[in-house]
N, C-alpha and C positions, 0 to 999 in steps of 0.2 A: 598477682595473688598467688602463682604455681611458686614463684622462690619464697615467698614469706612461708609458707605452708613446708616447704621443704628447708628451710632455715631451722622453722621450728620443730622440726620431724630431729633434724639431727644435736639442737639443742637437747631437747628430751633425750635421747639417746646417750647423749653425752653423761648429761646428769644421773640419769637410771646405770649407768656403767658407774659410775665414781661413788654412788651412795653406799652406804655401810649396809652389808647385808642384816636381815631382820634375824635374832633369835628367838623364834619362835616360842623355844624350851622356856626361856626366862620370861618371855611376854605372859604367859599364858601362866606360868608360877607366881607374876607379880597379880596377875588376874583373879587366881587362888586366894592371895592373900588380900586383896581389896574384898571379895562375897565374904571371906569371912568376919569382915571387919563390921558389915552388915547387921543392922540390928532386924528382925521381922516386926512387923507391925501388928497389932493385936487390937480389934475392937469390940467391946462390948457387945452380949448378945439383945442388947434393947435398941425399939424402935421407937423413935420421937416423933409426933407433930407438928412442923410447923407453925398450924394453926392453933396448937394450944399455945402458942408464943408470939401470938399477935397478927400473924400473916391472913391475909382476907382471900378467900380462894375467886379465881375469876376478875382478877385483877389487873392484867399486862402492863397498865400502866403507871401501876405502885407497884415497883421493887418491893419485894419483902424482905431485904437484907438484915435489917436488925435483929428481924425474928428467926432466921436461921443461924445468925452469931448468938441468937441467945439460946436457940436449939443446943450448938455446939458445945456452948460451955456450962 
C-alpha cells in the first residue's frame, strides 16, 4: 500500500510539474465576457394563487402540477 501511495504521489508530482501554468488574467477576462452575456431575469409584481387554477389544498396524494402550470402560463 505504501508503494502505491508513493507511486501515486510521484505521478501527481510529475503531472503538476508538466502542466501548463494558468493565465489567471485571461481566465478572469473570459469570465467577465461571459457575465456580460447573461441576461438579468425579471418577474412581474403580481401574485397568483394556484387554488384559483384548480389546485386543492391539503391533498398531498393529489399533486397539483396542472394548476401550477396554468398559473405560470
